[in-house]
C-alpha positions as CSV (number, residue, x, y, z in Angstrom):
1,M,-145.0,-5.5,-60.3
2,P,-142.4,-8.3,-60.0
3,V,-141.7,-10.3,-63.1
4,K,-142.7,-14.0,-62.8
5,R,-139.9,-16.5,-63.3
6,N,-140.5,-19.7,-65.3
7,V,-140.1,-21.8,-62.2
8,G,-141.3,-25.4,-62.6
9,Q,-141.9,-25.0,-66.4
10,Q,-140.2,-27.5,-68.6
11,S,-137.9,-26.4,-71.3
12,W,-138.7,-29.6,-73.3
13,T,-141.9,-31.1,-74.7
14,D,-140.7,-34.5,-75.9
15,A,-139.5,-37.1,-73.4
16,D,-136.5,-37.7,-75.7
17,D,-135.4,-34.1,-75.2
18,A,-135.5,-34.4,-71.4
19,P,-132.2,-33.7,-69.6
20,E,-130.0,-36.6,-68.7
21,L,-130.6,-37.9,-65.1
22,T,-127.0,-37.8,-63.7
23,D,-125.7,-38.6,-60.2
24,A,-125.4,-34.8,-59.6
25,Y,-129.1,-34.4,-60.5
26,F,-130.1,-37.0,-57.9
27,K,-127.8,-35.5,-55.2
28,R,-129.7,-32.2,-55.6
29,A,-133.1,-33.9,-55.5
30,A,-135.5,-33.6,-52.6
31,V,-136.3,-37.0,-51.1
32,Y,-139.7,-37.8,-49.7
33,D,-141.0,-40.8,-47.7
34,G,-144.7,-40.5,-48.4
35,E,-145.6,-37.0,-47.4
36,T,-142.5,-36.5,-45.2
37,L,-139.4,-34.7,-46.5
38,T,-136.5,-36.8,-45.5
39,R,-133.7,-34.8,-47.2
40,S,-133.9,-31.4,-48.7
41,G,-132.6,-31.0,-52.2
42,K,-130.8,-27.8,-51.2
43,L,-127.1,-28.1,-51.1
44,G,-126.7,-24.8,-49.2
45,R,-123.9,-23.6,-47.1
46,P,-121.7,-26.3,-45.5
47,R,-122.0,-26.7,-41.7
48,S,-119.4,-24.6,-39.9
49,V,-116.7,-26.4,-38.0
50,A,-117.1,-23.9,-35.2
51,P,-120.6,-22.5,-35.3
52,K,-121.4,-19.3,-33.4
53,R,-123.5,-19.6,-30.3
54,L,-126.5,-17.6,-29.3
55,V,-126.1,-15.8,-26.0
56,S,-127.9,-13.2,-24.1
57,L,-125.7,-10.3,-23.2
58,R,-126.4,-7.0,-21.3
59,I,-124.6,-4.1,-23.1
60,D,-124.4,-0.5,-22.1
61,P,-127.1,1.5,-24.0
62,A,-124.5,4.0,-25.4
63,V,-122.4,1.1,-26.8
64,L,-125.4,-0.6,-28.3
65,T,-126.6,2.6,-29.9
66,S,-123.2,3.3,-31.4
67,F,-122.8,-0.2,-32.9
68,R,-126.4,-0.2,-34.3
69,A,-125.8,3.2,-35.9
70,T,-123.0,1.6,-38.0
71,G,-125.7,-0.3,-39.9
72,A,-126.2,-3.9,-40.9
73,G,-123.6,-6.4,-39.4
74,W,-123.3,-4.6,-36.1
75,Q,-123.4,-7.9,-34.2
76,T,-120.5,-9.2,-36.2
77,R,-118.5,-6.0,-35.5
78,I,-119.2,-6.4,-31.8
79,S,-117.9,-10.0,-32.1
80,A,-114.8,-8.8,-33.9
81,V,-114.1,-6.1,-31.2
82,L,-114.3,-8.8,-28.5
83,K,-112.1,-11.2,-30.4
84,N,-109.5,-8.5,-31.0
85,H,-109.6,-7.7,-27.2
86,L,-108.9,-11.3,-26.4
87,I,-106.0,-11.4,-28.8
88,R,-104.5,-8.3,-27.2
89,L,-104.9,-9.8,-23.7
90,R,-103.1,-13.0,-24.8
91,R,-100.2,-11.0,-26.2
92,K,-100.0,-8.9,-23.1
93,K,-100.0,-12.0,-20.9
94,A,-97.3,-13.6,-23.1
95,A,-95.2,-10.5,-22.9
96,A,-95.5,-10.4,-19.1
97,R,-94.4,-14.1,-19.0
98,V,-91.3,-13.3,-21.1
99,T,-90.5,-10.3,-18.9
100,S,-90.9,-12.4,-15.8
101,L,-88.7,-15.2,-17.1
102,R,-86.0,-12.7,-18.1
103,A,-86.1,-11.2,-14.6
104,Q,-85.8,-14.6,-13.0
105,R,-82.8,-15.4,-15.2
106,K,-81.2,-12.1,-14.3
107,K,-81.5,-12.9,-10.6
108,R,-79.8,-16.3,-11.1
109,T,-76.8,-14.8,-12.7
């Protein structure tokens, strides 16, 4: 049986012993306008500068089974594989451009 935490219980009995109400306390507080929550008191994770996007993608069953077999985080691993593939393509294209430029220079001389 799970142990109950002392959530919501005060650690003080006398109002003089109450914790000081600092700016940090009010920043973490939940703000209500009547019954409506206008700002959550949760600080949470900051918003990402480049959040990931939800897409629908058809993947070969063997590939999907292989990635799922690796356990939790398989979607992240698929994303990493795709990102690494793009990096390799960019490098390959850059190398082809350099080779092409060198060939053009050779023709001129």
